mmCIF file as gemmi writes it, N, C-alpha and C atoms, coordinates in Angstrom:
data_model
loop_
_atom_site.group_PDB
_atom_site.id
_atom_site.type_symbol
_atom_site.label_atom_id
_atom_site.label_alt_id
_atom_site.label_comp_id
_atom_site.label_asym_id
_atom_site.label_entity_id
_atom_site.label_seq_id
_atom_site.pdbx_PDB_ins_code
_atom_site.Cartn_x
_atom_site.Cartn_y
_atom_site.Cartn_z
_atom_site.occupancy
_atom_site.B_iso_or_equiv
_atom_site.pdbx_formal_charge
_atom_site.auth_seq_id
_atom_site.auth_asym_id
_atom_site.pdbx_PDB_model_num
ATOM 1 N N . MET Axp A 1 ? -16.016 -0.321 27.382 1 0 ? 1 A 1
ATOM 2 C CA . MET Axp A 1 ? -17.006 -0.795 26.44 1 0 ? 1 A 1
ATOM 3 C C . MET Axp A 1 ? -16.779 -2.3 26.252 1 0 ? 1 A 1
ATOM 4 N N . SER Axp A 2 ? -17.834 -3.058 26.302 1 0 ? 2 A 1
ATOM 5 C CA . SER Axp A 2 ? -17.712 -4.512 26.175 1 0 ? 2 A 1
ATOM 6 C C . SER Axp A 2 ? -17.627 -4.948 24.711 1 0 ? 2 A 1
ATOM 7 N N . ASP Axp A 3 ? -17.214 -6.174 24.51 1 0 ? 3 A 1
ATOM 8 C CA . ASP Axp A 3 ? -17.154 -6.747 23.156 1 0 ? 3 A 1
ATOM 9 C C . ASP Axp A 3 ? -18.529 -6.732 22.497 1 0 ? 3 A 1
ATOM 10 N N . ASP Axp A 4 ? -19.535 -7.059 23.278 1 0 ? 4 A 1
ATOM 11 C CA . ASP Axp A 4 ? -20.896 -7.097 22.732 1 0 ? 4 A 1
ATOM 12 C C . ASP Axp A 4 ? -21.367 -5.715 22.293 1 0 ? 4 A 1
ATOM 13 N N . THR Axp A 5 ? -20.981 -4.683 23.037 1 0 ? 5 A 1
ATOM 14 C CA . THR Axp A 5 ? -21.37 -3.315 22.668 1 0 ? 5 A 1
ATOM 15 C C . THR Axp A 5 ? -20.698 -2.903 21.364 1 0 ? 5 A 1
ATOM 16 N N . VAL Axp A 6 ? -19.421 -3.231 21.22 1 0 ? 6 A 1
ATOM 17 C CA . VAL Axp A 6 ? -18.708 -2.92 19.974 1 0 ? 6 A 1
ATOM 18 C C . VAL Axp A 6 ? -19.374 -3.626 18.803 1 0 ? 6 A 1
ATOM 19 N N . ARG Axp A 7 ? -19.688 -4.903 18.978 1 0 ? 7 A 1
ATOM 20 C CA . ARG Axp A 7 ? -20.344 -5.674 17.922 1 0 ? 7 A 1
ATOM 21 C C . ARG Axp A 7 ? -21.704 -5.056 17.564 1 0 ? 7 A 1
ATOM 22 N N . TYR Axp A 8 ? -22.457 -4.641 18.574 1 0 ? 8 A 1
ATOM 23 C CA . TYR Axp A 8 ? -23.775 -4.042 18.339 1 0 ? 8 A 1
ATOM 24 C C . TYR Axp A 8 ? -23.653 -2.756 17.517 1 0 ? 8 A 1
ATOM 25 N N . PHE Axp A 9 ? -22.766 -1.845 17.962 1 0 ? 9 A 1
ATOM 26 C CA . PHE Axp A 9 ? -22.596 -0.586 17.235 1 0 ? 9 A 1
ATOM 27 C C . PHE Axp A 9 ? -22.104 -0.825 15.811 1 0 ? 9 A 1
ATOM 28 N N . LEU Axp A 10 ? -21.178 -1.734 15.662 1 0 ? 10 A 1
ATOM 29 C CA . LEU Axp A 10 ? -20.631 -2.033 14.341 1 0 ? 10 A 1
ATOM 30 C C . LEU Axp A 10 ? -21.718 -2.541 13.396 1 0 ? 10 A 1
ATOM 31 N N . ARG Axp A 11 ? -22.56 -3.424 13.885 1 0 ? 11 A 1
ATOM 32 C CA . ARG Axp A 11 ? -23.655 -3.932 13.048 1 0 ? 11 A 1
ATOM 33 C C . ARG Axp A 11 ? -24.637 -2.833 12.69 1 0 ? 11 A 1
ATOM 34 N N . GLN Axp A 12 ? -24.955 -1.952 13.651 1 0 ? 12 A 1
ATOM 35 C CA . GLN Axp A 12 ? -25.889 -0.856 13.385 1 0 ? 12 A 1
ATOM 36 C C . GLN Axp A 12 ? -25.32 0.083 12.316 1 0 ? 12 A 1
ATOM 37 N N . TYR Axp A 13 ? -24.044 0.433 12.432 1 0 ? 13 A 1
ATOM 38 C CA . TYR Axp A 13 ? -23.412 1.302 11.441 1 0 ? 13 A 1
ATOM 39 C C . TYR Axp A 13 ? -23.349 0.634 10.073 1 0 ? 13 A 1
ATOM 40 N N . ALA Axp A 14 ? -23.106 -0.658 10.057 1 0 ? 14 A 1
ATOM 41 C CA . ALA Axp A 14 ? -23.041 -1.392 8.787 1 0 ? 14 A 1
ATOM 42 C C . ALA Axp A 14 ? -24.398 -1.393 8.092 1 0 ? 14 A 1
ATOM 43 N N . VAL Axp A 15 ? -25.468 -1.578 8.856 1 0 ? 15 A 1
ATOM 44 C CA . VAL Axp A 15 ? -26.817 -1.565 8.273 1 0 ? 15 A 1
ATOM 45 C C . VAL Axp A 15 ? -27.104 -0.196 7.666 1 0 ? 15 A 1
ATOM 46 N N . GLU Axp A 16 ? -26.755 0.873 8.383 1 0 ? 16 A 1
ATOM 47 C CA . GLU Axp A 16 ? -26.975 2.23 7.874 1 0 ? 16 A 1
ATOM 48 C C . GLU Axp A 16 ? -26.119 2.506 6.636 1 0 ? 16 A 1
ATOM 49 N N . ALA Axp A 17 ? -24.874 2.078 6.668 1 0 ? 17 A 1
ATOM 50 C CA . ALA Axp A 17 ? -23.958 2.347 5.559 1 0 ? 17 A 1
ATOM 51 C C . ALA Axp A 17 ? -24.305 1.538 4.316 1 0 ? 17 A 1
ATOM 52 N N . LYS Axp A 18 ? -24.936 0.388 4.497 1 0 ? 18 A 1
ATOM 53 C CA . LYS Axp A 18 ? -25.261 -0.487 3.369 1 0 ? 18 A 1
ATOM 54 C C . LYS Axp A 18 ? -26.198 0.192 2.372 1 0 ? 18 A 1
ATOM 55 N N . SER Axp A 19 ? -27.006 1.135 2.811 1 0 ? 19 A 1
ATOM 56 C CA . SER Axp A 19 ? -27.889 1.844 1.88 1 0 ? 19 A 1
ATOM 57 C C . SER Axp A 19 ? -27.077 2.685 0.893 1 0 ? 19 A 1
ATOM 58 N N . ASP Axp A 20 ? -25.921 3.199 1.324 1 0 ? 20 A 1
ATOM 59 C CA . ASP Axp A 20 ? -25.051 3.977 0.441 1 0 ? 20 A 1
ATOM 60 C C . ASP Axp A 20 ? -24.025 3.112 -0.287 1 0 ? 20 A 1
ATOM 61 N N . CYS Axp A 21 ? -23.681 1.995 0.314 1 0 ? 21 A 1
ATOM 62 C CA . CYS Axp A 21 ? -22.645 1.126 -0.249 1 0 ? 21 A 1
ATOM 63 C C . CYS Axp A 21 ? -23.103 -0.331 -0.147 1 0 ? 21 A 1
ATOM 64 N N . PRO Axp A 22 ? -23.838 -0.831 -1.156 1 0 ? 22 A 1
ATOM 65 C CA . PRO Axp A 22 ? -24.398 -2.179 -1.098 1 0 ? 22 A 1
ATOM 66 C C . PRO Axp A 22 ? -23.376 -3.31 -0.995 1 0 ? 22 A 1
ATOM 67 N N . SER Axp A 23 ? -22.109 -3.027 -1.266 1 0 ? 23 A 1
ATOM 68 C CA . SER Axp A 23 ? -21.1 -4.087 -1.205 1 0 ? 23 A 1
ATOM 69 C C . SER Axp A 23 ? -20.692 -4.436 0.226 1 0 ? 23 A 1
ATOM 70 N N . ILE Axp A 24 ? -21.178 -3.702 1.213 1 0 ? 24 A 1
ATOM 71 C CA . ILE Axp A 24 ? -20.873 -4.016 2.606 1 0 ? 24 A 1
ATOM 72 C C . ILE Axp A 24 ? -21.522 -5.359 2.936 1 0 ? 24 A 1
ATOM 73 N N . PRO Axp A 25 ? -20.768 -6.277 3.522 1 0 ? 25 A 1
ATOM 74 C CA . PRO Axp A 25 ? -21.323 -7.598 3.829 1 0 ? 25 A 1
ATOM 75 C C . PRO Axp A 25 ? -22.473 -7.513 4.828 1 0 ? 25 A 1
ATOM 76 N N . ASP Axp A 26 ? -23.334 -8.514 4.807 1 0 ? 26 A 1
ATOM 77 C CA . ASP Axp A 26 ? -24.464 -8.559 5.734 1 0 ? 26 A 1
ATOM 78 C C . ASP Axp A 26 ? -24.006 -8.813 7.166 1 0 ? 26 A 1
ATOM 79 N N . ASN Axp A 27 ? -22.998 -9.628 7.332 1 0 ? 27 A 1
ATOM 80 C CA . ASN Axp A 27 ? -22.544 -10.011 8.665 1 0 ? 27 A 1
ATOM 81 C C . ASN Axp A 27 ? -21.237 -9.3 9.002 1 0 ? 27 A 1
ATOM 82 N N . VAL Axp A 28 ? -21.314 -8.034 9.376 1 0 ? 28 A 1
ATOM 83 C CA . VAL Axp A 28 ? -20.123 -7.276 9.757 1 0 ? 28 A 1
ATOM 84 C C . VAL Axp A 28 ? -19.876 -7.505 11.25 1 0 ? 28 A 1
ATOM 85 N N . HIS Axp A 29 ? -18.629 -7.827 11.587 1 0 ? 29 A 1
ATOM 86 C CA . HIS Axp A 29 ? -18.264 -8.093 12.973 1 0 ? 29 A 1
ATOM 87 C C . HIS Axp A 29 ? -16.829 -7.621 13.19 1 0 ? 29 A 1
ATOM 88 N N . PRO Axp A 30 ? -16.412 -7.393 14.418 1 0 ? 30 A 1
ATOM 89 C CA . PRO Axp A 30 ? -15.07 -6.853 14.685 1 0 ? 30 A 1
ATOM 90 C C . PRO Axp A 30 ? -13.926 -7.67 14.088 1 0 ? 30 A 1
ATOM 91 N N . HIS Axp A 31 ? -14.057 -8.984 14.067 1 0 ? 31 A 1
ATOM 92 C CA . HIS Axp A 31 ? -12.984 -9.831 13.54 1 0 ? 31 A 1
ATOM 93 C C . HIS Axp A 31 ? -12.78 -9.601 12.042 1 0 ? 31 A 1
ATOM 94 N N . LEU Axp A 32 ? -13.792 -9.077 11.375 1 0 ? 32 A 1
ATOM 95 C CA . LEU Axp A 32 ? -13.696 -8.79 9.942 1 0 ? 32 A 1
ATOM 96 C C . LEU Axp A 32 ? -12.569 -7.794 9.658 1 0 ? 32 A 1
ATOM 97 N N . PHE Axp A 33 ? -12.372 -6.828 10.56 1 0 ? 33 A 1
ATOM 98 C CA . PHE Axp A 33 ? -11.292 -5.854 10.383 1 0 ? 33 A 1
ATOM 99 C C . PHE Axp A 33 ? -9.92 -6.527 10.49 1 0 ? 33 A 1
ATOM 100 N N . ARG Axp A 34 ? -9.788 -7.429 11.424 1 0 ? 34 A 1
ATOM 101 C CA . ARG Axp A 34 ? -8.529 -8.166 11.594 1 0 ? 34 A 1
ATOM 102 C C . ARG Axp A 34 ? -8.228 -8.994 10.35 1 0 ? 34 A 1
ATOM 103 N N . HIS Axp A 35 ? -9.238 -9.7 9.86 1 0 ? 35 A 1
ATOM 104 C CA . HIS Axp A 35 ? -9.074 -10.529 8.668 1 0 ? 35 A 1
ATOM 105 C C . HIS Axp A 35 ? -8.746 -9.663 7.453 1 0 ? 35 A 1
ATOM 106 N N . SER Axp A 36 ? -9.458 -8.562 7.29 1 0 ? 36 A 1
ATOM 107 C CA . SER Axp A 36 ? -9.241 -7.671 6.142 1 0 ? 36 A 1
ATOM 108 C C . SER Axp A 36 ? -7.827 -7.095 6.144 1 0 ? 36 A 1
ATOM 109 N N . ARG Axp A 37 ? -7.367 -6.668 7.32 1 0 ? 37 A 1
ATOM 110 C CA . ARG Axp A 37 ? -6.019 -6.108 7.407 1 0 ? 37 A 1
ATOM 111 C C . ARG Axp A 37 ? -4.973 -7.162 7.049 1 0 ? 37 A 1
ATOM 112 N N . ALA Axp A 38 ? -5.147 -8.372 7.541 1 0 ? 38 A 1
ATOM 113 C CA . ALA Axp A 38 ? -4.206 -9.442 7.221 1 0 ? 38 A 1
ATOM 114 C C . ALA Axp A 38 ? -4.199 -9.731 5.721 1 0 ? 38 A 1
ATOM 115 N N . MET Axp A 39 ? -5.373 -9.73 5.1 1 0 ? 39 A 1
ATOM 116 C CA . MET Axp A 39 ? -5.445 -9.957 3.643 1 0 ? 39 A 1
ATOM 117 C C . MET Axp A 39 ? -4.751 -8.836 2.883 1 0 ? 39 A 1
ATOM 118 N N . HIS Axp A 40 ? -4.943 -7.591 3.308 1 0 ? 40 A 1
ATOM 119 C CA . HIS Axp A 40 ? -4.277 -6.47 2.634 1 0 ? 40 A 1
ATOM 120 C C . HIS Axp A 40 ? -2.765 -6.591 2.747 1 0 ? 40 A 1
ATOM 121 N N . LEU Axp A 41 ? -2.28 -6.938 3.927 1 0 ? 41 A 1
ATOM 122 C CA . LEU Axp A 41 ? -0.843 -7.11 4.103 1 0 ? 41 A 1
ATOM 123 C C . LEU Axp A 41 ? -0.306 -8.227 3.217 1 0 ? 41 A 1
ATOM 124 N N . TYR Axp A 42 ? -1.031 -9.339 3.149 1 0 ? 42 A 1
ATOM 125 C CA . TYR Axp A 42 ? -0.6 -10.461 2.329 1 0 ? 42 A 1
ATOM 126 C C . TYR Axp A 42 ? -0.581 -10.09 0.845 1 0 ? 42 A 1
ATOM 127 N N . ARG Axp A 43 ? -1.612 -9.404 0.385 1 0 ? 43 A 1
ATOM 128 C CA . ARG Axp A 43 ? -1.686 -8.999 -1.02 1 0 ? 43 A 1
ATOM 129 C C . ARG Axp A 43 ? -0.611 -7.988 -1.376 1 0 ? 43 A 1
ATOM 130 N N . ARG Axp A 44 ? -0.152 -7.228 -0.397 1 0 ? 44 A 1
ATOM 131 C CA . ARG Axp A 44 ? 0.91 -6.248 -0.634 1 0 ? 44 A 1
ATOM 132 C C . ARG Axp A 44 ? 2.293 -6.872 -0.541 1 0 ? 44 A 1
ATOM 133 N N . GLY Axp A 45 ? 2.341 -8.184 -0.275 1 0 ? 45 A 1
ATOM 134 C CA . GLY Axp A 45 ? 3.622 -8.877 -0.321 1 0 ? 45 A 1
ATOM 135 C C . GLY Axp A 45 ? 4.234 -9.243 1.014 1 0 ? 45 A 1
ATOM 136 N N . MET Axp A 46 ? 3.537 -8.982 2.117 1 0 ? 46 A 1
ATOM 137 C CA . MET Axp A 46 ? 4.099 -9.368 3.408 1 0 ? 46 A 1
ATOM 138 C C . MET Axp A 46 ? 4.142 -10.889 3.513 1 0 ? 46 A 1
ATOM 139 N N . ASP Axp A 47 ? 5.251 -11.397 4.018 1 0 ? 47 A 1
ATOM 140 C CA . ASP Axp A 47 ? 5.438 -12.832 4.17 1 0 ? 47 A 1
ATOM 141 C C . ASP Axp A 47 ? 4.397 -13.407 5.129 1 0 ? 47 A 1
ATOM 142 N N . LEU Axp A 48 ? 3.879 -14.572 4.78 1 0 ? 48 A 1
ATOM 143 C CA . LEU Axp A 48 ? 2.83 -15.201 5.579 1 0 ? 48 A 1
ATOM 144 C C . LEU Axp A 48 ? 3.287 -15.527 6.998 1 0 ? 48 A 1
ATOM 145 N N . THR Axp A 49 ? 4.559 -15.851 7.173 1 0 ? 49 A 1
ATOM 146 C CA . THR Axp A 49 ? 5.035 -16.136 8.532 1 0 ? 49 A 1
ATOM 147 C C . THR Axp A 49 ? 5.006 -14.877 9.409 1 0 ? 49 A 1
ATOM 148 N N . LEU Axp A 50 ? 5.296 -13.721 8.808 1 0 ? 50 A 1
ATOM 149 C CA . LEU Axp A 50 ? 5.215 -12.467 9.566 1 0 ? 50 A 1
ATOM 150 C C . LEU Axp A 50 ? 3.774 -12.134 9.92 1 0 ? 50 A 1
ATOM 151 N N . ILE Axp A 51 ? 2.868 -12.364 8.968 1 0 ? 51 A 1
ATOM 152 C CA . ILE Axp A 51 ? 1.451 -12.13 9.242 1 0 ? 51 A 1
ATOM 153 C C . ILE Axp A 51 ? 0.983 -13.045 10.367 1 0 ? 51 A 1
ATOM 154 N N . SER Axp A 52 ? 1.413 -14.294 10.335 1 0 ? 52 A 1
ATOM 155 C CA . SER Axp A 52 ? 1.043 -15.252 11.366 1 0 ? 52 A 1
ATOM 156 C C . SER Axp A 52 ? 1.52 -14.787 12.739 1 0 ? 52 A 1
ATOM 157 N N . GLN Axp A 53 ? 2.748 -14.284 12.801 1 0 ? 53 A 1
ATOM 158 C CA . GLN Axp A 53 ? 3.284 -13.777 14.067 1 0 ? 53 A 1
ATOM 159 C C . GLN Axp A 53 ? 2.535 -12.526 14.511 1 0 ? 53 A 1
ATOM 160 N N . TRP Axp A 54 ? 2.252 -11.625 13.582 1 0 ? 54 A 1
ATOM 161 C CA . TRP Axp A 54 ? 1.534 -10.386 13.887 1 0 ? 54 A 1
ATOM 162 C C . TRP Axp A 54 ? 0.14 -10.685 14.437 1 0 ? 54 A 1
ATOM 163 N N . LEU Axp A 55 ? -0.508 -11.707 13.883 1 0 ? 55 A 1
ATOM 164 C CA . LEU Axp A 55 ? -1.835 -12.084 14.342 1 0 ? 55 A 1
ATOM 165 C C . LEU Axp A 55 ? -1.799 -12.881 15.643 1 0 ? 55 A 1
ATOM 166 N N . GLY Axp A 56 ? -0.621 -13.37 16.002 1 0 ? 56 A 1
ATOM 167 C CA . GLY Axp A 56 ? -0.485 -14.144 17.225 1 0 ? 56 A 1
ATOM 168 C C . GLY Axp A 56 ? -0.906 -15.592 17.081 1 0 ? 56 A 1
ATOM 169 N N . HIS Axp A 57 ? -0.898 -16.101 15.853 1 0 ? 57 A 1
ATOM 170 C CA . HIS Axp A 57 ? -1.257 -17.506 15.635 1 0 ? 57 A 1
ATOM 171 C C . HIS Axp A 57 ? -0.125 -18.402 16.111 1 0 ? 57 A 1
ATOM 172 N N . ALA Axp A 58 ? -0.452 -19.413 16.864 1 0 ? 58 A 1
ATOM 173 C CA . ALA Axp A 58 ? 0.548 -20.35 17.364 1 0 ? 58 A 1
ATOM 174 C C . ALA Axp A 58 ? 1.034 -21.278 16.255 1 0 ? 58 A 1
ATOM 175 N N . ASN Axp A 59 ? 0.197 -21.507 15.259 1 0 ? 59 A 1
ATOM 176 C CA . ASN Axp A 59 ? 0.514 -22.433 14.183 1 0 ? 59 A 1
ATOM 177 C C . ASN Axp A 59 ? 0.375 -21.703 12.842 1 0 ? 59 A 1
ATOM 178 N N . LEU Axp A 60 ? 1.364 -21.831 11.978 1 0 ? 60 A 1
ATOM 179 C CA . LEU Axp A 60 ? 1.326 -21.176 10.671 1 0 ? 60 A 1
ATOM 180 C C . LEU Axp A 60 ? 0.122 -21.631 9.853 1 0 ? 60 A 1
ATOM 181 N N . GLU Axp A 61 ? -0.301 -22.874 10.038 1 0 ? 61 A 1
ATOM 182 C CA . GLU Axp A 61 ? -1.436 -23.392 9.273 1 0 ? 61 A 1
ATOM 183 C C . GLU Axp A 61 ? -2.716 -22.599 9.527 1 0 ? 61 A 1
ATOM 184 N N . THR Axp A 62 ? -2.83 -22.008 10.697 1 0 ? 62 A 1
ATOM 185 C CA . THR Axp A 62 ? -3.988 -21.181 11.006 1 0 ? 62 A 1
ATOM 186 C C . THR Axp A 62 ? -4.047 -19.97 10.076 1 0 ? 62 A 1
ATOM 187 N N . SER Axp A 63 ? -2.89 -19.497 9.657 1 0 ? 63 A 1
ATOM 188 C CA . SER Axp A 63 ? -2.809 -18.316 8.798 1 0 ? 63 A 1
ATOM 189 C C . SER Axp A 63 ? -2.952 -18.632 7.315 1 0 ? 63 A 1
ATOM 190 N N . LEU Axp A 64 ? -3.006 -19.89 6.962 1 0 ? 64 A 1
ATOM 191 C CA . LEU Axp A 64 ? -3.063 -20.265 5.546 1 0 ? 64 A 1
ATOM 192 C C . LEU Axp A 64 ? -4.328 -19.768 4.853 1 0 ? 64 A 1
ATOM 193 N N . ILE Axp A 65 ? -5.361 -19.433 5.61 1 0 ? 65 A 1
ATOM 194 C CA . ILE Axp A 65 ? -6.58 -18.898 4.996 1 0 ? 65 A 1
ATOM 195 C C . ILE Axp A 65 ? -6.26 -17.636 4.195 1 0 ? 65 A 1
ATOM 196 N N . TYR Axp A 66 ? -5.248 -16.885 4.623 1 0 ? 66 A 1
ATOM 197 C CA . TYR Axp A 66 ? -4.878 -15.651 3.931 1 0 ? 66 A 1
ATOM 198 C C . TYR Axp A 66 ? -4.091 -15.929 2.655 1 0 ? 66 A 1
ATOM 199 N N . ALA Axp A 67 ? -3.601 -17.149 2.508 1 0 ? 67 A 1
ATOM 200 C CA . ALA Axp A 67 ? -2.787 -17.498 1.354 1 0 ? 67 A 1
ATOM 201 C C . ALA Axp A 67 ? -3.627 -17.866 0.135 1 0 ? 67 A 1
ATOM 202 N N . HIS Axp A 68 ? -4.921 -18.024 0.309 1 0 ? 68 A 1
ATOM 203 C CA . HIS Axp A 68 ? -5.764 -18.342 -0.835 1 0 ? 68 A 1
ATOM 204 C C . HIS Axp A 68 ? -5.824 -17.128 -1.754 1 0 ? 68 A 1
ATOM 205 N N . ALA Axp A 69 ? -5.351 -17.314 -2.961 1 0 ? 69 A 1
ATOM 206 C CA . ALA Axp A 69 ? -5.258 -16.202 -3.905 1 0 ? 69 A 1
ATOM 207 C C . ALA Axp A 69 ? -6.64 -15.721 -4.318 1 0 ? 69 A 1
ATOM 208 N N . ASP Axp A 70 ? -6.75 -14.411 -4.435 1 0 ? 70 A 1
ATOM 209 C CA . ASP Axp A 70 ? -8.011 -13.87 -4.932 1 0 ? 70 A 1
ATOM 210 C C . ASP Axp A 70 ? -7.996 -13.863 -6.459 1 0 ? 70 A 1
ATOM 211 N N . THR Axp A 71 ? -9.081 -13.493 -7.066 1 0 ? 71 A 1
ATOM 212 C CA . THR Axp A 71 ? -9.221 -13.547 -8.516 1 0 ? 71 A 1
ATOM 213 C C . THR Axp A 71 ? -8.156 -12.708 -9.222 1 0 ? 71 A 1
ATOM 214 N N . GLU Axp A 72 ? -7.869 -11.527 -8.708 1 0 ? 72 A 1
ATOM 215 C CA . GLU Axp A 72 ? -6.875 -10.659 -9.343 1 0 ? 72 A 1
ATOM 216 C C . GLU Axp A 72 ? -5.489 -11.29 -9.292 1 0 ? 72 A 1
ATOM 217 N N . GLN Axp A 73 ? -5.133 -11.913 -8.183 1 0 ? 73 A 1
ATOM 218 C CA . GLN Axp A 73 ? -3.836 -12.573 -8.077 1 0 ? 73 A 1
ATOM 219 C C . GLN Axp A 73 ? -3.733 -13.712 -9.078 1 0 ? 73 A 1
ATOM 220 N N . LYS Axp A 74 ? -4.798 -14.462 -9.239 1 0 ? 74 A 1
ATOM 221 C CA . LYS Axp A 74 ? -4.789 -15.564 -10.201 1 0 ? 74 A 1
ATOM 222 C C . LYS Axp A 74 ? -4.643 -15.043 -11.622 1 0 ? 74 A 1
ATOM 223 N N . ARG Axp A 75 ? -5.354 -13.961 -11.931 1 0 ? 75 A 1
ATOM 224 C CA . ARG Axp A 75 ? -5.265 -13.384 -13.272 1 0 ? 75 A 1
ATOM 225 C C . ARG Axp A 75 ? -3.846 -12.913 -13.554 1 0 ? 75 A 1
ATOM 226 N N . GLN Axp A 76 ? -3.228 -12.269 -12.591 1 0 ? 76 A 1
ATOM 227 C CA . GLN Axp A 76 ? -1.862 -11.787 -12.768 1 0 ? 76 A 1
ATOM 228 C C . GLN Axp A 76 ? -0.88 -12.952 -12.929 1 0 ? 76 A 1
ATOM 229 N N . ALA Axp A 77 ? -1.112 -14.033 -12.206 1 0 ? 77 A 1
ATOM 230 C CA . ALA Axp A 77 ? -0.225 -15.198 -12.306 1 0 ? 77 A 1
ATOM 231 C C . ALA Axp A 77 ? -0.312 -15.849 -13.683 1 0 ? 77 A 1
ATOM 232 N N . LEU Axp A 78 ? -1.488 -15.806 -14.288 1 0 ? 78 A 1
ATOM 233 C CA . LEU Axp A 78 ? -1.667 -16.422 -15.599 1 0 ? 78 A 1
ATOM 234 C C . LEU Axp A 78 ? -1.276 -15.503 -16.75 1 0 ? 78 A 1
ATOM 235 N N . LYS Axp A 79 ? -1.072 -14.238 -16.454 1 0 ? 79 A 1
ATOM 236 C CA . LYS Axp A 79 ? -0.732 -13.264 -17.492 1 0 ? 79 A 1
ATOM 237 C C . LYS Axp A 79 ? 0.629 -13.614 -18.104 1 0 ? 79 A 1
ATOM 238 N N . ASN Axp A 80 ? 0.688 -13.56 -19.411 1 0 ? 80 A 1
ATOM 239 C CA . ASN Axp A 80 ? 1.914 -13.863 -20.136 1 0 ? 80 A 1
ATOM 240 C C . ASN Axp A 80 ? 2.988 -12.833 -19.783 1 0 ? 80 A 1
ATOM 241 N N . PRO Axp A 81 ? 4.164 -13.251 -19.27 1 0 ? 81 A 1
ATOM 242 C CA . PRO Axp A 81 ? 5.188 -12.289 -18.879 1 0 ? 81 A 1
ATOM 243 C C . PRO Axp A 81 ? 5.758 -11.491 -20.053 1 0 ? 81 A 1
ATOM 244 N N . TRP Axp A 82 ? 5.552 -11.97 -21.258 1 0 ? 82 A 1
ATOM 245 C CA . TRP Axp A 82 ? 6.058 -11.262 -22.428 1 0 ? 82 A 1
ATOM 246 C C . TRP Axp A 82 ? 4.986 -10.403 -23.08 1 0 ? 82 A 1
ATOM 247 N N . GLU Axp A 83 ? 3.798 -10.366 -22.515 1 0 ? 83 A 1
ATOM 248 C CA . GLU Axp A 83 ? 2.682 -9.632 -23.114 1 0 ? 83 A 1
ATOM 249 C C . GLU Axp A 83 ? 3.009 -8.16 -23.338 1 0 ? 83 A 1
ATOM 250 N N . GLU Axp A 84 ? 3.764 -7.572 -22.43 1 0 ? 84 A 1
ATOM 251 C CA . GLU Axp A 84 ? 4.093 -6.15 -22.549 1 0 ? 84 A 1
ATOM 252 C C . GLU Axp A 84 ? 4.95 -5.873 -23.787 1 0 ? 84 A 1
ATOM 253 N N . ARG Axp A 85 ? 5.684 -6.865 -24.252 1 0 ? 85 A 1
ATOM 254 C CA . ARG Axp A 85 ? 6.597 -6.674 -25.385 1 0 ? 85 A 1
ATOM 255 C C . ARG Axp A 85 ? 5.94 -6.958 -26.74 1 0 ? 85 A 1
ATOM 256 N N . LEU Axp A 86 ? 4.756 -7.556 -26.727 1 0 ? 86 A 1
ATOM 257 C CA . LEU Axp A 86 ? 4.091 -7.92 -27.967 1 0 ? 86 A 1
ATOM 258 C C . LEU Axp A 86 ? 3.422 -6.721 -28.63 1 0 ? 86 A 1
ATOM 259 N N . PRO Axp A 87 ? 3.393 -6.714 -29.955 1 0 ? 87 A 1
ATOM 260 C CA . PRO Axp A 87 ? 2.628 -5.672 -30.648 1 0 ? 87 A 1
ATOM 261 C C . PRO Axp A 87 ? 1.146 -5.821 -30.296 1 0 ? 87 A 1
ATOM 262 N N . ALA Axp A 88 ? 0.411 -4.724 -30.332 1 0 ? 88 A 1
ATOM 263 C CA . ALA Axp A 88 ? -1.002 -4.721 -29.943 1 0 ? 88 A 1
ATOM 264 C C . ALA Axp A 88 ? -1.806 -5.754 -30.727 1 0 ? 88 A 1
ATOM 265 N N . ALA Axp A 89 ? -1.486 -5.997 -31.972 1 0 ? 89 A 1
ATOM 266 C CA . ALA Axp A 89 ? -2.244 -6.936 -32.803 1 0 ? 89 A 1
ATOM 267 C C . ALA Axp A 89 ? -2.092 -8.375 -32.336 1 0 ? 89 A 1
ATOM 268 N N . LEU Axp A 90 ? -1.024 -8.691 -31.625 1 0 ? 90 A 1
ATOM 269 C CA . LEU Axp A 90 ? -0.776 -10.066 -31.194 1 0 ? 90 A 1
ATOM 270 C C . LEU Axp A 90 ? -1.196 -10.342 -29.75 1 0 ? 90 A 1
ATOM 271 N N . LYS Axp A 91 ? -1.577 -9.312 -29.013 1 0 ? 91 A 1
ATOM 272 C CA . LYS Axp A 91 ? -1.946 -9.511 -27.613 1 0 ? 91 A 1
ATOM 273 C C . LYS Axp A 91 ? -3.268 -10.231 -27.498 1 0 ? 91 A 1
ATOM 274 N N . PHE Axp A 92 ? -3.372 -11.07 -26.463 1 0 ? 92 A 1
ATOM 275 C CA . PHE Axp A 92 ? -4.589 -11.806 -26.197 1 0 ? 92 A 1
ATOM 276 C C . PHE Axp A 92 ? -5.672 -10.84 -25.716 1 0 ? 92 A 1
ATOM 277 N N . ARG Axp A 93 ? -6.822 -10.925 -26.324 1 0 ? 93 A 1
ATOM 278 C CA . ARG Axp A 93 ? -7.94 -10.081 -25.921 1 0 ? 93 A 1
ATOM 279 C C . ARG Axp A 93 ? -9.066 -10.986 -25.426 1 0 ? 93 A 1
ATOM 280 N N . SER Axp A 94 ? -9.606 -10.658 -24.274 1 0 ? 94 A 1
ATOM 281 C CA . SER Axp A 94 ? -10.721 -11.461 -23.769 1 0 ? 94 A 1
ATOM 282 C C . SER Axp A 94 ? -12.002 -11.042 -24.474 1 0 ? 94 A 1
ATOM 283 N N . ILE Axp A 95 ? -12.885 -12.012 -24.66 1 0 ? 95 A 1
ATOM 284 C CA . ILE Axp A 95 ? -14.16 -11.767 -25.319 1 0 ? 95 A 1
ATOM 285 C C . ILE Axp A 95 ? -15.188 -11.465 -24.243 1 0 ? 95 A 1
ATOM 286 N N . ARG Axp A 96 ? -15.88 -10.367 -24.403 1 0 ? 96 A 1
ATOM 287 C CA . ARG Axp A 96 ? -16.883 -9.986 -23.402 1 0 ? 96 A 1
ATOM 288 C C . ARG Axp A 96 ? -18.256 -10.069 -23.991 1 0 ? 96 A 1
């Protein structure tokens, strides 16, 4: 099976699946799986140099795209480390 055939089938399946799951991106392509797996590994704590080697990148800087923190990582980084010890009345509550 050629690369183009894989890309074609993947796009067709993505279009069909999007009706059930609207969060599927419009431009689904095979490299998306590689990128997604690398992001999952990074978020689970795998060292960026290992991810770079696993992906076969010759330069670590190529892998830095995976180091950009997502919103959840940023929220966790800003979370007060003593928040768990505070009484409920003193905890910061976000306004919605």
